[in-house]
Each structure stands twice: as C-alpha cells, then as structure tokens.
VOGU-3710 file (C-alpha; in Angstrom, 3 decimals, decimal comma):
1> xxxxxxxxxx> -0,217/0,136/-0,035  2,547/2,614/1,805  6,005/2,518/0,510  7,180/5,226/2,340  7,920/3,759/5,741  7,543/7,134/7,785  4,023/7,522/6,009  3,406/4,238/7,028  3,809/5,005/10,724  1,651/7,543/10,156
11> xxxxxxxxxx> -1,114/5,606/8,437  -0,834/2,999/11,243  -1,282/5,891/13,814  -4,425/6,965/12,030  -6,140/3,842/11,457  -5,439/2,900/15,544  -7,410/6,584/16,291  -10,091/5,579/13,278  -10,572/2,491/15,997  -10,739/4,713/18,797
21> xxxxxxxxxx> -13,159/6,979/17,419  -15,627/3,892/16,874  -14,609/2,839/20,213  -15,435/6,387/21,567  -18,740/6,355/20,378  -19,698/3,024/21,642  -18,928/4,383/24,908  -20,120/7,503/24,780  -23,201/7,330/22,103  -26,608/5,013/23,367
31> xxxxxxxxxx> -27,109/3,361/20,498  -30,084/1,135/20,926  -29,764/-2,573/20,922  -32,614/-4,647/18,894  -33,423/-8,120/17,848  -31,591/-7,855/14,752  -28,544/-6,719/16,389  -29,112/-9,873/19,175  -29,529/-12,392/16,222  -25,592/-11,978/15,191
41> xxxxxxxxxx> -24,788/-12,138/19,160  -26,351/-14,922/19,538  -25,000/-16,866/16,268  -21,832/-15,155/18,176  -22,512/-17,246/21,240  -23,299/-21,129/19,339  -20,460/-20,823/17,494  -17,989/-20,710/20,164  -19,912/-22,569/22,824  -22,039/-24,551/20,730
51> xxxxxxxxxx> -20,076/-25,092/17,941  -22,382/-24,304/15,424  -21,056/-23,994/11,849  -24,156/-21,421/10,509  -24,012/-20,531/6,467  -26,100/-17,716/6,655  -27,786/-15,432/8,985  -30,924/-17,270/11,061  -33,748/-17,221/9,191  -33,295/-16,434/5,795
61> xxxxxxxxxx> -30,736/-17,953/2,728  -28,126/-15,151/2,239  -25,665/-13,017/4,088  -23,200/-14,932/5,452  -21,800/-16,181/8,922  -18,585/-13,613/8,669  -19,931/-11,141/11,013  -21,070/-13,582/13,728  -17,893/-15,146/13,569  -15,577/-12,256/14,068
71> xxxxxxxxxx> -17,590/-11,026/17,008  -17,314/-15,259/18,405  -13,720/-14,133/18,316  -14,115/-11,355/20,018  -16,446/-13,263/22,855  -13,563/-15,333/22,862  -11,124/-12,782/23,588  -13,264/-10,543/25,957  -16,441/-12,327/26,940  -19,454/-11,999/25,204
81> xxxxxxxxxx> -20,986/-8,379/26,414  -22,716/-5,703/24,035  -19,576/-4,100/23,954  -17,366/-7,087/22,089  -20,233/-8,147/20,183  -20,128/-4,646/18,459  -16,444/-4,260/18,347  -16,722/-6,670/15,759  -18,240/-4,943/12,924  -16,164/-1,733/14,189
91> xxxxxxxxxx> -12,642/-3,660/13,178  -14,358/-4,252/9,767  -15,239/-0,491/9,326  -11,078/0,292/10,285  -10,734/-1,659/7,746  -12,486/-0,210/5,339  -11,057/3,052/6,177  -7,569/1,855/5,734  -7,882/0,225/1,839  -11,136/3,601/1,110
101> xxxxxxxxxx> -7,286/5,541/1,731  -4,705/3,450/0,250  -7,103/3,752/-2,975  -6,808/7,357/-2,818  -3,221/7,559/-2,533  -2,242/4,996/-4,706  -4,886/6,167/-7,477  -5,776/9,886/-6,401  -2,607/11,615/-4,963  -1,776/12,342/-1,079
111> xxxxxxxxxx> -4,042/15,208/-0,676  -7,028/12,597/-1,256  -5,337/10,534/1,326  -5,824/12,726/3,931  -9,093/13,829/2,936  -10,273/9,983/2,881  -8,322/9,125/6,246  -10,158/12,099/8,470  -13,463/12,247/6,621  -14,219/8,646/6,749
121> xxxxxxxxxx> -12,282/8,513/10,176  -14,863/10,948/11,845  -17,295/9,877/9,615  -20,933/10,873/8,709  -23,778/9,401/11,510  -25,074/7,303/9,706  -22,048/5,760/8,907  -20,557/5,353/12,278  -23,507/3,744/13,462  -23,828/1,374/11,060
131> xxxxxxxxxx> -20,106/0,786/11,267  -20,633/0,121/15,329  -24,413/-2,049/14,812  -23,495/-6,110/14,246  -26,558/-5,730/11,686  -25,622/-9,142/9,981  -22,466/-7,800/7,550  -23,097/-3,636/6,633  -18,969/-3,092/7,796  -17,674/-5,973/6,503
141> xxxxxxxxxx> -19,988/-5,123/2,928  -18,157/-2,007/2,749  -14,662/-3,454/4,056  -14,951/-6,004/0,922  -15,673/-3,931/-1,354  -12,919/-1,500/-0,480  -10,677/-4,860/-0,950  -11,602/-5,356/-4,275  -11,467/-1,672/-5,398  -8,068/-1,555/-4,114
151> xxxxxxxxxx> -6,896/-5,047/-5,733  -8,951/-3,870/-9,257  -6,345/-0,855/-9,161  -3,632/-2,903/-7,965  -4,019/-5,629/-10,892  -4,496/-2,574/-13,613  -1,590/-0,192/-12,057  1,188/-3,477/-12,231  -0,652/-6,577/-13,965  2,878/-8,148/-14,206
161> xxxxxxxxxx> 4,499/-10,263/-11,727  2,762/-11,710/-8,499  0,181/-13,591/-9,982  -1,313/-14,880/-6,828  -3,019/-11,753/-7,147  -5,668/-13,083/-9,162  -6,588/-15,982/-6,837  -6,945/-13,658/-3,807  -9,288/-11,217/-5,946  -11,538/-14,393/-6,696
171> xxxxxxxxxx> -11,587/-15,603/-3,227  -12,443/-12,112/-1,831  -14,493/-11,892/-4,679  -16,289/-14,911/-3,359  -16,207/-14,463/0,287  -17,918/-11,153/-0,061  -20,867/-12,749/-2,059  -21,822/-15,242/0,349  -21,141/-12,159/2,967  -23,541/-9,851/1,674
181> xxxxxxxxxx> -24,870/-10,673/-2,177  -24,891/-6,592/-2,812  -21,331/-6,765/-3,223  -22,193/-7,189/-7,023  -21,899/-2,863/-6,829  -18,467/-3,253/-6,204  -17,918/-6,565/-8,266  -19,259/-5,690/-11,344  -17,607/-2,476/-12,248  -14,410/-3,816/-11,028
191> xxxxxxxxxx> -14,279/-6,539/-12,922  -15,684/-4,551/-16,407  -12,482/-2,394/-15,294  -9,899/-5,164/-15,528  -11,550/-6,223/-18,939  -11,841/-2,604/-20,593  -7,647/-2,366/-19,048  -5,802/-5,528/-19,237  -8,255/-7,285/-22,311  -5,910/-9,672/-24,144
201> xxxxxxxxxx> -3,610/-10,124/-20,808  -6,781/-11,525/-19,099  -6,627/-15,089/-21,286  -4,062/-16,596/-19,270  -4,593/-19,090/-16,634  -4,761/-16,559/-13,949  -8,339/-15,553/-15,199  -9,921/-18,760/-14,282  -8,129/-19,431/-11,058  -9,995/-16,022/-10,057
211> xxxxxxxxxx> -13,033/-18,093/-10,671  -12,247/-21,110/-9,077  -10,670/-19,483/-5,732  -14,353/-17,293/-6,034  -15,995/-20,467/-6,562  -14,567/-21,741/-3,479  -15,009/-19,384/-1,088  -18,472/-19,131/-1,923  -18,703/-23,275/-1,785  -21,224/-23,082/1,596
221> xxxxxxxxxx> -23,684/-20,638/-0,411  -23,388/-22,356/-3,891  -24,047/-25,604/-2,285  -27,312/-24,823/-0,552  -28,148/-23,189/-3,630  -27,920/-26,320/-5,809  -29,800/-28,339/-3,391  -32,593/-25,406/-3,240  -31,885/-24,284/-6,736  -31,534/-20,458/-6,683
231> xxxxxxxxxx> -32,946/-19,782/-2,611  -30,192/-17,046/-2,136  -32,093/-14,598/-5,254  -35,830/-15,944/-4,671  -35,491/-14,490/-1,147  -33,539/-11,530/-2,275  -36,204/-11,068/-5,196  -39,311/-9,997/-3,066  -42,056/-8,101/-3,925  -40,243/-4,884/-4,211
241> xxxxxxxxxx> -37,920/-6,138/-6,923  -40,821/-7,991/-8,840  -43,089/-5,249/-9,022  -43,664/-3,173/-12,536  -42,691/0,332/-12,290  -43,958/3,227/-13,677  -42,106/6,612/-15,564  -44,327/8,335/-12,051  -42,724/5,981/-9,878  -39,661/6,294/-11,639
251> xxxxxxxxxx> -39,110/9,995/-10,907  -40,593/9,521/-7,562  -38,246/7,101/-6,232  -35,546/9,158/-7,576  -36,690/12,277/-6,178  -37,232/10,495/-2,644  -33,445/9,086/-2,697  -31,832/12,092/-3,243  -34,260/14,483/-0,886  -34,649/11,984/1,696
261> xxxxxxxxxx> -31,468/9,476/1,440  -28,734/11,889/0,388  -28,785/13,903/3,266  -28,906/11,144/6,097  -25,628/9,644/4,471  -24,196/13,191/4,423  -25,095/13,438/8,201  -26,856/16,764/7,865  -30,325/14,707/9,440  -30,557/11,549/11,748
271> xxxxxxxxxx> -32,154/8,330/10,021  -34,862/6,651/11,080  -36,987/3,604/9,718  -40,451/4,771/11,086  -41,014/7,883/8,456  -43,233/9,852/10,709  -40,816/10,659/13,272  -38,059/10,620/10,992  -40,049/13,822/9,230  -41,030/15,102/13,052
281> xxxxxxxxxx> -37,224/14,786/13,881  -35,895/16,879/10,700  -38,355/19,318/11,533  -37,387/19,905/15,123  -33,521/20,092/13,826  -33,391/23,488/12,810  -31,686/22,644/9,641  -33,877/24,584/6,479  -34,681/21,163/4,257  -35,267/23,319/0,828
291> xxxxxxxxxx> -31,419/23,806/0,797  -30,339/21,238/1,933  -32,492/19,287/-0,905  -31,620/21,400/-3,457  -28,042/21,002/-2,755  -28,255/17,606/-2,969  -29,858/17,675/-6,575  -27,325/19,740/-7,258  -24,841/17,199/-6,014  -26,367/14,201/-7,997
301> xxxxxxxxxx> -26,704/16,484/-11,286  -22,898/17,182/-11,039  -22,400/13,123/-10,427  -24,714/12,407/-13,444  -22,085/14,535/-15,696  -19,154/12,455/-14,167  -20,450/10,012/-14,488  -21,688/10,455/-18,780  -17,955/11,898/-18,962  -16,610/8,676/-17,580
311> xxxxxxxxxx> -18,964/6,123/-20,128  -17,411/8,414/-22,798  -13,863/8,079/-21,556  -14,540/4,692/-21,353  -15,372/3,535/-24,743  -12,829/6,002/-26,423  -10,041/5,444/-24,545  -10,329/3,280/-21,134  -11,406/3,675/-17,387  -9,601/5,994/-14,954
321> xxxxxxxxxx> -9,365/4,892/-11,281  -12,088/8,143/-10,386  -14,050/6,615/-12,976  -14,472/2,850/-10,973  -15,838/5,245/-8,102  -18,531/6,511/-10,565  -19,446/3,633/-11,839  -19,662/1,851/-8,160  -21,947/4,994/-6,866  -24,588/4,261/-10,098
331> xxxxxxxxxx> -24,662/0,572/-9,953  -25,426/0,988/-6,195  -27,712/3,929/-7,287  -29,715/2,547/-9,982  -31,206/-0,704/-8,458  -32,259/1,638/-5,434  -34,115/3,772/-8,146  -35,712/0,851/-10,001  -36,920/-0,982/-7,726  -40,278/0,286/-5,278
341> xxxxxxxxxx> -37,667/-0,113/-1,955  -40,075/-0,278/1,148  -40,803/3,354/2,888  -37,794/2,817/5,578  -35,143/2,142/3,026  -35,257/5,725/2,231  -34,964/7,604/5,271  -32,609/4,965/6,697  -30,907/3,741/3,460  -28,757/1,096/4,251
351> xxxxxxxxxx> -29,220/-0,353/0,868  -26,826/3,048/-0,087  -24,251/2,640/2,560  -21,603/1,511/-0,518  -22,144/5,162/-1,807  -19,121/6,021/0,980  -16,540/5,039/-2,020  -17,253/8,147/-3,140  -15,070/9,916/-0,317  -11,962/9,210/-2,320
361> xxxxxxxxxx> -13,123/11,419/-5,364  -14,608/13,599/-3,076  -10,926/13,987/-1,687  -9,585/14,381/-5,456  -11,179/17,223/-6,111  -10,437/18,601/-2,535  -7,077/18,184/-3,639  -7,251/20,624/-6,223  -8,797/23,083/-3,797  -6,236/22,695/-1,555
371> xxxxxxxxxx> -3,819/23,383/-4,281  -4,575/26,676/-5,268  -6,086/27,651/-1,825  -4,796/25,623/1,021  -6,515/27,785/3,644  -9,657/27,380/1,970  -9,227/23,901/1,433  -9,151/23,365/5,108  -11,886/25,746/6,313  -13,794/23,067/3,976
381> xxxxxxxxxx> -12,476/19,668/5,733  -13,186/21,245/8,536  -16,602/22,010/8,317  -17,123/18,596/6,898  -16,057/17,248/10,198  -17,420/19,767/12,607  -20,824/18,260/10,594  -20,072/15,019/11,338  -19,532/15,579/14,655  -22,008/17,364/15,795
391> xxxxxxxxxx> -24,496/14,525/14,271  -22,979/12,741/17,712  -24,082/15,232/19,522  -27,999/15,861/18,484  -28,390/12,227/18,533  -31,603/10,750/19,150  -31,613/7,181/20,587  -35,267/6,592/19,864  -34,656/7,425/15,965  -32,298/4,292/16,149
401> xxxxxxxxxx> -34,346/2,493/17,565  -37,073/-0,069/16,921  -41,032/1,313/16,862  -43,831/-1,554/17,965  -47,533/0,439/17,079  -46,381/3,746/17,335  -44,294/3,754/20,150  -40,058/3,321/20,550  -39,151/0,476/22,599  -35,557/0,333/24,537
411> xxxxxxxxxx> -35,544/-3,866/24,118  -31,749/-3,850/24,467  -31,925/-2,560/28,550  -29,984/-4,878/30,513  -32,446/-3,815/32,955  -35,787/-5,307/30,884  -33,430/-8,863/31,077  -33,047/-8,642/34,511  -36,577/-7,923/35,238  -37,396/-11,066/33,587
421> xxxxxxxxxx> -34,105/-13,232/35,299  -35,749/-11,932/38,706  -39,110/-13,333/38,232  -37,839/-16,411/37,219  -39,091/-16,369/33,760  -37,493/-19,311/31,636  -39,238/-18,888/28,070  -41,231/-15,492/27,179  -43,654/-14,636/24,102  -42,954/-10,958/22,155
431> xxxxxxxxxx> -42,554/-9,189/19,424  -39,725/-9,640/17,192  -38,165/-6,460/18,366  -38,378/-6,853/21,902  -38,014/-10,484/21,377  -33,782/-11,741/20,863  -32,269/-8,972/22,854  -33,711/-10,730/26,048  -32,163/-13,714/25,395  -28,780/-12,496/24,343
441> xxxxxxxxxx> -28,378/-9,854/27,258  -29,333/-13,212/29,545  -26,906/-15,045/28,124  -30,106/-17,622/26,585  -31,061/-18,065/30,061  -34,042/-16,763/29,163  -35,516/-18,148/25,940  -37,653/-15,768/22,887  -40,152/-16,905/20,833  -41,759/-14,472/18,584
451> xxxxxxxxxx> -45,655/-13,450/18,357  -46,915/-11,375/15,795  -49,848/-9,277/15,229  -53,219/-10,119/17,860  -50,653/-12,799/19,469  -50,321/-14,984/15,781  -47,696/-16,543/15,478  -44,236/-14,741/14,441  -41,298/-14,936/12,591  -38,953/-17,054/15,071
461> xxxxxxxxxx> -35,310/-16,755/13,481  -34,006/-19,343/16,514  -36,413/-22,177/16,234  -35,208/-24,209/19,143  -36,300/-21,247/21,759  -39,660/-21,623/19,477  -39,927/-25,204/21,075  -38,588/-24,249/24,335  -41,476/-21,771/24,801  -44,309/-24,105/23,136
471> xxxxxxxxxx> -43,318/-26,808/25,550  -42,356/-24,884/29,160  -46,390/-24,994/30,359  -45,968/-21,241/32,029  -43,920/-19,047/29,049  -44,438/-15,275/29,608  -46,075/-12,261/28,035  -43,797/-9,112/26,935  -46,011/-6,368/25,422  -46,223/-2,526/24,826
481> xxxxxxxxxx> -48,418/-1,311/27,376  -51,891/-0,238/26,291  -51,014/-1,367/22,613  -53,356/-3,767/20,795  -51,051/-7,169/21,659  -51,691/-5,640/25,439  -55,829/-5,765/24,990  -55,900/-9,359/23,051  -53,204/-10,527/26,099  -55,532/-9,235/28,580
491> xxxxxxxxxx> -58,676/-10,799/26,816  -56,862/-13,970/26,136  -56,158/-14,223/30,220  -60,198/-13,424/31,099  -61,096/-15,893/28,698  -59,198/-18,540/29,995  -59,160/-17,660/33,541  -56,048/-17,008/33,938  -53,953/-15,838/37,261  -50,837/-14,117/36,529
501> xxxxxxxxxx> -48,972/-11,808/37,931  -48,044/-8,641/35,898  -44,791/-6,391/35,901  -44,899/-2,863/34,455  -41,285/-1,609/32,538  -41,009/1,756/31,056  -43,614/1,268/28,534  -44,186/-2,658/28,731  -46,249/-4,722/30,611  -44,848/-8,294/31,514
511> xxxxxxxxxx> -47,423/-11,055/32,255  -45,742/-13,919/33,784  -46,458/-16,723/36,083  -49,428/-17,770/34,202  -51,387/-20,447/34,960  -53,058/-21,048/31,988  -50,851/-22,425/29,222  -50,217/-19,889/26,768  -49,827/-20,231/23,070  -49,954/-18,145/19,948
521> xxx> -52,707/-18,127/17,592  -52,183/-19,794/14,406  -52,364/-16,317/11,850
//
C-alpha cells in the first residue's frame, strides 16, 4: 500500500485513531440494541460455545456468517457482551477506512488520501452508526468492497508478476458474495474495469484461477443454492424487486433518494426507519430542508455529468480510477431507484452505504482546491468534520431504535433482561423487536419466541427458542402497554380465567406465572 516507511507509520497511527473514534462512539453514544443485532450475538455464542457452523444469518438464505464469526472471536478474547459484539463490525469499519485511504493514495494523490482518512475516520452519523451495529454484515460489505476496489486498481497498475493476486481477488470476491450479495455493486464495476484495461492479458491461467478461488470461497452458499435451486436469489427478489414500475414511480423514487436519503448519508439529518418520526425530527432539527435538498440535487446532477463523461472516456480510451468509483456509485443508485423500495429504506438508507466509496473522489476534487487555496481547503475539511461531529452530539436514541405500534421501545436495556430473570421467567413470547435482545442479555437463560399481531405465530429466527416456549408450561408474555397486543393478551387471560402476575417496565408490560398455558394463535 504505502512504500514510504514514515508515511506508513503515520497511516497505522491514524487507523488506531479511527478505531478509537468508534470505541468512543460506542462508549458515549447510547445506540439502541435491537433484535437483528442480537441475532448476530446469539449466532456468535452458538459458534463459540456450541460449535455451530451456520451458513447464513438465521432465518434467511443470504448474508453469510462472517460477522458472527468475527464476533465469536471477540467473545473468545474479551467475553460475550454488547460492547464486544459491536467491536467486531467496528474492526471491519477500520479495514474499510484503511483500504479506501490506500486507494485514494495510490490513484488520486496524497491530499485525497488525507481527506479520505479524515472524513471516514470521523464519518457522518449514519456511517458511524452502521459501522458499529452488528446488523449482519454491513461494515463487512464496505470493507470487502473497498478491498476489491483496491485489488482491481493494483492488478490494473501492475498487471505483470505476483500472479497469486488473481486467486486472492477471486477469493475475496467469493467471500464477499457469500457475506452480502449487495457486493455486486463493487464486483461488477471492478471486473469491467479490469476487462477494459487488461483485455488480452486476461486470457491467461490467472483468470480461471480467480474464478475457481471465488467458487471455493463461496462454496457453502453455492451448495445450499444447488440443494434448493436459486434460493438466495428468490429470497432477495421479493415483491419490491418484482413489482412493475411506472415512469411516475421512477421519478418519485429518484426524488425520494436524493431528497431524503442523501442528506442522511451526509450526516445532515439522522436516519430513522419510522417515517413519521423521521420527518418530525427533521423539522425539529432547525436545519432548513429546502437548501439541503437543493444542494443534494446539484450534487446528483454533477455526479450524473461526471458519469456520462466517464462512460464516454471508457468507450473511447480506458477508464481511470476515478471512473471506477463513479461506476460503483451509479450501480448502487440504479437498483435502489428502479425497485419499489420500502419506505423505511429511504429514510434509513442502509442499501446506499456503498455510496461512501465516493469519499476518495471527493478527496480528489478537494485536493485541487488545496493546491490553489490551501487555507480555504482546510476550512472546507473542518466544516465537513464539524457537521459529522455535530451529528453525534444531536443523536436521538429513539430514532435509531425500533418502533412497535407507534411507540419507541428500548428493547436492549439490560434492566429489562434483569426483570425477567428476577421473576424466574424461562421463556417469553414477545414481538420480534422485543425478543432476541433479552435472550442475548441474559446469556440465553431466558429463551424468547416471537408473536405477531393479534398474538399470532411470529417470525422466529431461532427455532429452538420457539420449541422451548412451546413446551414450557408457563411462558410469559411481553407487550407494549396499552397496545392492541396488550388488549388481546388481557382478553385471552380473561377468557381462560388465568391467574398471573403483572410487571411494568417503562412502556412495556410483562405477564408472567400465567396459570393457563399460552400458545400463539394460528394467523
């Protein structure tokens, strides 16, 4: 990466500082802990303590076990806690920053390198939040994507010699596809970039070796898809992908992505999966929406012009490293706009995280400003970092957590888990977002099964827990106080003339020691 030894030492020290920023954020900012994260923690426990070898994230046939496996290593070194769980994605986030900066240094120059280190080291609120949350593989996606881009650049700039780099490129590609299929937004442009540059040189043994290495690295995923033909693609291609799209819907999706998603990615507004709360928080932030939206449309227009120029250059000659970044951004945006995305993906745009690959490109244009007016350039960088840090200060935990029946719930609070343990609860039925953090926080002493609306059978990612609750003669019920589920629970208890105990915790109600055996209703 860096051949100059003093610069390399500074780079390593900077990466340690990047890690400290993430650790500080974890310690000082109360990021809510919810069920999708808890599943990763439970998988890590099962890998470490039960010898499990999961192929995918529990309950689905995509997203591999790289993050749970990394968390298992963290647990082995430091013990199974929420902090050590989140340490795993934080490490991958540092890898992402390191390879992004290395790409900038090699392809775009030293000023772009320092911009990339600074901006991604102290990133926007949305990026740092999704860099420390163990939600299945998002920091790993960014890290593996950055590695693929750097590998493509390395193979293009020095194609001769060190043939082992080709199988390594293939292995990283296969691992990345298994970890998160969204990595195609990196892999497609990187492969095209190499084809356009190397052309006839690709007809060597190294290309088949790269493909073979990719197959080996992704073999567990491929085996599942052979046994259940195309299961991964079928699960990924849900209604939002398959539904036909009109010109009006296309324009609406584009406008939503630019107006709502891009300001969140830039750290101007805090993202939230619950749209009414997102819009209320945006209005209360005091940051005027109209100029922000206008700026984002200007950025989108500039990116479109650059993409057209990039495409023309690639056809006429050969693409540049800046073009490769533009392609990644375009390939990221196009499916997001073309598919009828669920509303929460727009105001919490996790599927646009690969757009942060553009940071080195911003650094390239910042370096042009730096060479002419260095003082102005430093002010621009300082303003960018102040915007990012101000997002940490303005962070609202409720916006980052789940909502049930329009109510924010602090599902991952250790005090809730302790309440259930103190009451001797062994199994509990609860909404999905309430359930699995309890299992993790109690070290699986309390096993949680999921109920849906109207106390029906819910989406159980951990089937043994559902079996345990089904065989427990006295499972508990945990609901949001005053919600429809609470009313249904009361009606059920009355209908069965059940004796029970009631405990309140914040806006939640626990019914335990129920004399009648509760079982979820068939929906």
